[in-house]
C-alpha positions in Angstrom: -80.0 100.7 -12.5 -79.0 99.2 -9.2 -79.6 95.7 -10.5 -77.4 96.4 -13.5 -74.6 97.7 -11.3 -74.9 94.7 -9.1 -74.7 92.4 -12.1 -71.6 94.2 -13.5 -69.9 94.0 -10.0 -70.7 90.2 -9.9 -69.2 89.6 -13.3 -66.2 91.8 -12.4 -65.5 89.9 -9.2 -65.9 86.5 -10.9 -63.4 87.6 -13.6 -60.8 88.5 -11.0 -61.3 85.1 -9.3 -60.8 83.3 -12.6 -57.7 85.3 -13.3 -56.2 84.5 -9.9 -57.0 80.8 -10.5 -55.3 80.9 -13.9 -52.2 82.6 -12.4 -52.1 79.9 -9.7 -52.2 77.1 -12.3 -49.4 78.8 -14.3 -47.3 79.1 -11.2 -47.9 75.5 -10.2 -47.3 73.9 -13.5 -44.6 76.1 -15.1 -42.9 78.7 -13.0 -42.2 76.8 -9.8 -40.8 73.6 -11.4 -38.6 75.7 -13.7 -37.2 77.6 -10.8 -36.5 74.4 -8.8 -34.9 72.8 -11.8 -32.6 75.9 -12.3 -31.2 75.6 -8.8 -30.8 71.8 -8.8 -27.3 70.4 -9.7 -27.2 68.3 -12.8 -25.8 64.8 -12.2 -24.4 63.2 -15.4 -25.4 59.7 -16.1 -23.0 57.0 -17.4 -23.6 58.2 -21.0 -22.7 61.8 -20.1 -19.6 60.9 -18.0 -17.3 60.9 -21.0 -18.7 64.3 -22.3 -16.4 66.8 -20.6 -16.4 64.8 -17.3 -14.2 61.7 -17.8 -14.2 59.0 -15.2 -10.8 58.0 -13.8 -10.2 54.3 -14.9 -10.1 51.7 -12.2 -6.7 50.0 -11.9 -6.8 46.4 -10.4 -4.2 45.3 -7.9 -1.8 42.4 -8.6 -0.9 39.3 -6.6 2.4 37.6 -7.6 4.2 34.5 -6.4 7.8 33.8 -7.6 9.3 30.9 -9.6 12.6 29.1 -9.3 14.8 26.0 -9.8 16.4 23.9 -7.1 17.9 20.5 -6.7 16.6 17.7 -4.6 17.3 18.6 -0.9 17.7 22.3 -1.6 15.4 25.0 -0.1 13.2 27.2 -2.2 11.3 30.1 -0.6 8.1 31.2 -2.2 7.3 34.9 -1.8 3.8 36.3 -2.1 3.8 39.9 -3.2 1.0 42.5 -3.6 1.0 45.5 -5.9 -1.8 47.8 -4.8 -2.2 51.1 -6.9 -2.1 54.4 -5.0 -5.8 55.0 -5.8 -6.8 51.8 -4.0 -6.7 50.9 -0.3 -6.4 47.2 0.6 -8.3 46.4 3.8 -8.9 42.6 3.5 -7.4 39.6 1.7 -7.8 35.9 1.9 -5.9 33.6 -0.5 -4.9 29.9 -0.9 -1.5 28.8 -2.2 -1.6 25.4 -3.8 1.5 23.2 -4.5 2.5 19.6 -5.3 3.6 17.7 -2.2 5.1 14.9 -4.3 7.7 17.4 -5.7 8.0 19.9 -2.8 8.3 19.0 0.9 7.1 21.3 3.7 7.0 21.1 7.4 4.0 23.4 7.6 6.0 26.6 8.3 4.8 29.8 6.7 5.9 33.4 7.5 3.7 36.5 7.7 4.3 40.3 7.3 2.8 42.0 10.4 4.3 45.4 9.6 1.8 46.4 6.9 -1.2 44.5 8.3 -3.2 44.8 11.5 -3.8 41.1 11.4 -2.0 38.5 9.2 -2.3 34.8 9.8 -1.4 31.7 7.8 -1.6 27.9 8.1 -1.4 24.8 6.0 -5.1 24.1 5.6 -4.5 21.0 3.6 -1.5 18.8 4.1 -2.6 15.3 3.4 0.2 14.7 0.9 -2.3 14.3 -2.0 -1.9 17.1 -4.7 -2.6 19.8 -4.2 -1.6 20.7 -0.6 -2.7 24.2 0.4 -1.5 27.1 2.6 -4.1 29.7 3.5 -3.4 33.4 4.2 -5.8 36.0 5.8 -4.7 39.6 6.4 -6.5 42.8 7.5 -5.6 46.4 7.6 -8.4 48.6 9.2 -7.2 51.8 7.6 -6.1 50.4 4.2 -2.7 50.0 2.7 -1.3 50.4 -0.8 2.0 50.1 -2.7 4.3 47.1 -3.2 3.7 44.8 -0.1 4.9 41.4 0.9 2.1 39.2 2.2 4.3 36.3 3.4 6.8 33.6 2.5 6.7 29.8 2.5 9.9 27.7 2.6 9.9 24.4 0.6 12.5 21.7 0.2 13.0 19.9 -3.1 11.7 16.4 -2.6 11.9 14.7 -6.0 12.7 15.6 -9.6 9.7 17.3 -11.3 7.8 20.6 -11.5 5.3 21.9 -9.0 3.0 24.8 -9.9 2.5 27.5 -7.2 -1.2 28.5 -7.8 -2.9 31.4 -6.0 -6.7 31.1 -5.4 -8.3 34.4 -4.3 -11.0 34.0 -1.7 -11.4 37.6 -0.6 -9.9 40.8 -1.9 -11.1 44.3 -0.9 -9.1 47.2 -2.2 -12.0 49.6 -2.8 -11.6 49.4 -6.6 -14.4 46.8 -7.1 -12.1 45.0 -9.5 -10.7 41.4 -9.1 -6.9 41.4 -8.7 -4.6 40.2 -11.4 -2.9 37.0 -10.4 0.6 35.9 -11.5 1.2 32.3 -10.6 4.6 30.6 -10.2 6.3 27.3 -10.4 9.3 25.4 -9.0 11.5 23.0 -11.0 13.3 20.4 -8.9 16.3 18.7 -10.5 18.1 15.6 -9.5 21.2 16.3 -7.3 24.4 16.8 -9.2 26.6 13.6 -9.3 30.1 13.9 -7.9 32.9 13.0 -10.2 36.4 12.9 -8.8 38.4 14.5 -11.6 36.3 12.3 -14.0 38.8 9.5 -13.6 38.5 6.5 -16.0 39.8 3.1 -15.1 42.8 3.5 -17.3 43.6 6.9 -15.6 43.2 5.3 -12.2 45.6 2.5 -13.1 48.1 5.0 -14.5 47.8 7.0 -11.2 48.3 3.7 -9.3 51.5 3.0 -11.3 52.9 6.4 -10.6 52.2 5.9 -6.9 54.0 2.6 -6.8 57.0 4.2 -8.4 57.0 7.0 -5.9 56.8 4.5 -3.0 59.7 2.5 -4.5 61.8 5.6 -4.7 61.0 6.6 -1.2 61.9 3.0 0.0 65.2 3.2 -1.9 66.1 6.6 -0.4 65.3 5.3 3.1 67.5 2.2 2.6 70.4 4.3 1.4 70.0 6.7 4.3 70.0 3.8 6.8 73.1 2.3 5.1 75.0 5.6 5.2 74.0 6.1 8.8 75.5 2.7 9.7 78.7 3.4 7.9 79.1 6.7 9.7 78.6 4.9 13.0 81.3 2.4 12.1 83.7 5.1 11.1 83.2 6.9 14.4 83.9 3.7 16.5 87.0 3.1 14.4 88.2 6.6 15.0 87.7 6.4 18.8 89.9 3.2 19.0 
């Protein structure tokens, strides 16, 4: 009887151990992962971003240089302007401005905007007179800047009749959007200087004007002769009266 009791106790203890082991496996494989997953935030992937959680579209910035028309010898000032959306912050920019030195002359002067940038420098990096010549700009703002901003200005003088493209080449542009900026290039048309025509006189008109001038001179000479003659007569009358 004792042996039977011991055997029953042995099987009972073994059953409890198997039950505990089974519960441990269930907790490990099912309950704990489910609990952790319930408390973990769900991060949508790219495919889920448009399902109730739209991403704000990225707006690229824009770099613009103006265009114009001048005559030979006149000054044209190229202005480089930036349009940085409010969602972006421009911290660094490096660009080149290319032009045709056979049409536009430059003494190497370039102007910079130091109000909106911590550092802004420019120089003529290529001025050998062989197209294209190049001005380079590098500007930094440690905190970032946005809005409509002038980067700098370059004065040119019309050298010869023709057209010079003003081409912007972007080397560095960091506005936080991850997008390349839009670029609007410009151009300058240089015309021949306007010829001076004095009243558009023809030869016939000049001869006519000369004839009129001769008549006027003759009239003036006649008036002067008459005036001198009358003055002499008056003098004679006075002498006669005094005698």
